[in-house]
N, C-alpha and C positions, 0 to 999 in steps of 0.2 A: 704223361697228360693226354687224356682222350681227346681225339678230334671231334669237333662239334660239327653235326650235320643237319641240315634242314632238308627234310624229304618233302617235295611239292609233288604229289603223285595222285593218280586217279585210285578212288576206293568204292565198294560197291554200297549201294546200287547205281546205275544198273550192272548186271554182272556180264562182263566182257573180260577177255585176256588181260589187258592192262591193269583193269581193276582186281583181278584176282592177283596178279603179280604184286600189286600195291599191298593188297591185305597179307599177302606171305611176307613181305617185307616188314610192314607193321607188326606181325606177330612173331618175327625172328627173335629169339633169345640171342643167337649168334651175333647179330648185329648190335643188339641192345647192350651186350656185355663189352663189346669191343669199342663202340662209339656212343658219345653222348647226342641224342636224336630227340628232334622234335618233328612234328608231321603237320601239314596244311593238306586238306582234301582239295584236289584241283578239278573234280568232278561238278560240272554245272546242269547236268541232266539227271532225272530220277527214274527215267525209263529208256528202253532203247528205241522207243518211238521218237523221243526228244532229241537225240543225238543228231547233230549237223542242222538243227533248226535254231531259229533266233526267237526274239520276243521280250517281253518285260522282264519275265521271270529269269531268262537267262542273264539279262543285264543285272539284275539284283544279285543273282549267284555269283557273277564275276566280280561285282563290287565287295562281296562278301570275301571271295578268296583273296583279293588285292589288301582288303583290311586285315586279313589273317596274316598274310605274308608280310606286310609293313611292320605289324605289331611285333612279329618273330623277330625280324632284321633289326629293330629298334632295341629288342631286349637282350639280343645275344649277338656276340661276335663269331659268326658261324665260318668255319674252315672251309666247308663244302656246301654247295646247294646242288641238291640232285633233282631234277625235274623231269617227268614224263610227257616229253613234248609231243603234241600232236603233229603230224608233219605236214598236213595240207588241210585246205578248206575252212569253214567257220571255227573249227577248233583251233587251227593255227594261230589265226587272227586274235582269238581269245587269249591264247597261251603268249602270244607276243607281247601283251601287256604286261604280263608277270615277268617276261624276260628282260623288258625295258626297265621294270622295277629292279630286278636284281642287278643289271649293269649300272644303274644309277648309284647303287650301294656298292659297286666295285667288287663283286663277290665271285668267287672261283665256282664256275658252273659247270656240271656235267649233265648231259642229256640221256635219257635211257628211251630207245625208240621201240614201240611196240607195233609201229605200222610204217607206211612208206609212202612214196609219191613225190618227193622232192625233186628228183630229175625231172619228172614230167611237168611240175607246176612252175619249176624255175625257168622254163621255157620263154615265160612271160618277162619281160624286162622288169616291171614293177615287182613282181614276185622274187626275182633273182637279187634285187637291191634287198629286199626283206631278209632273204635267207643270209645274204653276207652280213647283214648287222647282227643277226641272230647267232651265226656260228663263230663269229669273229671272237677270238680269244676265249674259245671255250673247249670242251671235250666231250665226246660221245661215246655211249655203249650201245653196240648193236647186237643182235641176237645170233647172227650167224655171219662168216666172211663173205657169202654170196650177196649180202645186202648192202655192201660197201660202196657198190657202184651207184646207189641212190643218192650218197651224199658226198660223193669224191671231188665234186666241183669245188665244194666249200670247205672240206675237212681233211688235212693231211692224214694220212694213215697212223702216223704215229702219236695222232692224237685220239685215235679210235680204240676201243676195247671191246672184246668179245666176250658175250656171256649169255649162254643159251639158258632157256627158261628150265624149272624144275619144277616137280608136284610132290606134294606130301605121300608118304607111305600109306599102303591100305591098311584099313582099320578091320579089326575081326567081322563086324558085322557087314562091312562092305561084300562079304562073300556069299551075301544072300542070292538065291536064284528064283528066277520067275517060272521056270519048268523043273520038273523032277527028273527027267531023263533027257539024254542026249540023242536025239532021233531026227528024221527028216520032218519038214524041210530045213534046208539050211538058211541060217538066220542071218541076215544083213542088216547092220545098224547105221544110221546116220545119227550123228549127236552134234547138234550146233544150234545157233539161231536160225529161224526159219525164213532165210532169205534168199532171193534169186541167185544173187552172186556166190552164195556158198554152195551152189549146184544143186538145190532140191529139186528143180524140174528137169535137170539134165539126169539125175538119177531116177526120175519116175520115166522118161523116155528109155533109158535102159532097161528097166525092170519091164517095160511094154515088148522090148526086143526079146527079153529072157522068156516072158510069158508066152510068146508067139512060138518060140523054139521048144516050148514044152518043159522047159527046166523048172524043176521044184525048188522053191524059195519062199521065205517071208522076209519082208523089208520093213523094219521100224523106224520110223521118224521121231526123234526126242530132241524137243528145243522149244524155245518160246517163239510165239508167233510175232512176225516182223513186218516186212513189206509183203509177205505172203500171208493172207489171213486163213484162218481154219475153213471158212466156206470155199474161198479160191481153191485150196488143196484138195478138198474133197471133190470138187466140181472137175478138177483135173484128173483125179483117180478114178471117176465115175467115167469120163470121157475116154479113159484110156483102158477101162475095163479091169482094173486092177483091185476091184474092192475086196476080193478074197484074200489077197497075198500082201497089200499094203496097207499099213496101219499108222496113223499119227497120235502120238500120246500127249502132246504138250510139254511144257517145261517140268523136268524133274530134277531134284538135287539129292546130294547125300546118299543114303542107302538105296532110295528108289532109283537113282540114275546108274549107281553101281550094279543093281540086279540086271538092268538092260546091257551093260558091258559085260557082266558074267556070263550071259546067255548068248552073247554075239559069236558068231563064226568068222564073220568077216566085216571089218570097219570101213565104211565108205564115205569119203569127203571130197567130191569132185569140185573143189571151189576154184572161182576165178574172181574172189573178192580183191578189189583194187588194193586194200590195205593189208592184205594177208601177209604174216611174215612168219611166225612160229606158232601154229596153234596148239594150245594146251590140250585139245581135245585129243590129239595124235599121240601126245605122251601118255594120256590116260588109256587109250586102247593098247598101247605098246605094254603098259604096266599091267594090263589084264592078259597079255600073251595072246593078242588079236591080230592077224595079219591085216595090213592098212592099203587101201587103194586111194590114191589121192592124185594131185596133180603137181607139175613143177613150178607152183606159184610161191612167190617170195622165198623164205628159207626152207620150204619143205624138202627139196632134194638133199639137204643136208642131214635131214632126221629119217626120211624113208628111204632106204636104199632099194632101189629097184630091183627085183628078183631075188633079193634075199629077206627083207621083212616085209615086203608086199610089191605092189606094183604102181608106177607112175603113169598117167594117161595123160594125153593132150588136153588142153582146156575146151570146155563146150564140145566133147567128142563123145556122144551117148554110144556110139558103135564100138569104139575102142574099149569103152568102160564096160559094156555088157559082154564084150570078148573076155576081158580079164575076170570078171563076175563069174563066168561060165567056167574058166578054168579051175578056179578056187572052188566053186560049188561042187564041181565032179571030182574033185581030188583032195580028199579029207587029209591024206598024208601030207600034201604040200602045205595045207592049211596050219597044220600042227607044227610043221618046221619052220614055217615063216613066222608063227607066232611065238614059238621059242626063241627066234633069233631076235623078234623084236623085243622081247622081255629082257634079253641079255643086254640090248643096246640100251634100254631106259635104265636099267640098274648101273650100267657103265658110266652113263652121261648125264640122266635126266632127273635124278632125285633132287628133293627140295634140299636136302643137306648140301649137295655139290653146287647147287645154285646158290646157296648162301655163302659158300666159302669162296666161290669166284666173284661175288660182289664184294666180299671183304677184302679180298686179295687186291682187287682194282682200287677200293678206297685207300687202302694201305699203300698202294704204289702210285698214287698220284702225286703232282707236284706238291713239294712241301707247302704247308699252310703259311698264312701270313703271320700267325704267331710263333710258328718254328723259325721263319726268317728273321723275325724282330729279335726272338731270343738267341739266335746265331750271332746276329749283330751286335747286341748287347753284351755277349760273351767275349768277341773279337774286341770291342771298345775296352773292356776290363783289362784284358791281357795286354793291351797296348799301353794302358794306364800304369799297371804294375810292372811292365818293362821299362 
């Protein structure tokens, strides 16, 4: 008998890591064949600008989520409820209402974290009480082992599973290139939402240092405007005198995004984002055989091997970032070797099929479902009666 699973998870829009993984799960033929699945969209924001904000529209969206979850729980006896819980902030309070509903129905719950912040938020006594309620008698999935310290106060490690993200294989049309020849300048690529905490201004400051040293490069920024507006970005670029070597292209998807990845020589992601765990953009860069320069934020050190697949630099350190960039810009052979090692690491650990198999294995090895326990008890009673 197939286990029945209710997935309560974020789906696009807006597009961010948790929503993309939710879409992968929704589309997974592997999981659909193995489990009987139903889905509820946990998203209450329709754009990146709405994330973390309140308002009547958010309340209406939450009520709709609660209605859909209640309807599902009343219609099916689920063996497992899977939920992409937001770790902190307004999103946590919203999700807490759904958690309380699942607990009222006495459901077997597993959380899948794509963000962090529990350890810091739980320093407040009120939050600590809420986390104790939330994590009591539940299990959790983390992206890497280095993230366990965020929830270790509330969840014993025997109730934690580790599952790195994975991304789909490249399609043939994804090999489109913007340029027809590999020549100078060395092309740097930033690909993410245009947020200060993603390191946009840190990278611009590093580019200024490179320019002052006479280093030949071009840096492309690709991503949706967020707390950095297009006007703010262009003013910063002008102030630093980077107009001839730094360009912003806005958000790009599909083959347009792949074209920038195909032409990049170095992928740069100097994030210090407080929720950063295991960014999918790093996996995309590695898939395209691009060396990565990033920071030791969240689970990134488990993905980027310093000195092998790229470099890790301290957070908010434009000087060290510029130094590592200059090394790779001036050494094409090192770029190729690191890019090849990055592609090898992707193929070994971060394909979508491997992600699906890891999730499938976790669900299969969880505590036996209530129906399984009841069936075992009934079988035992029959044996006693016959004897």
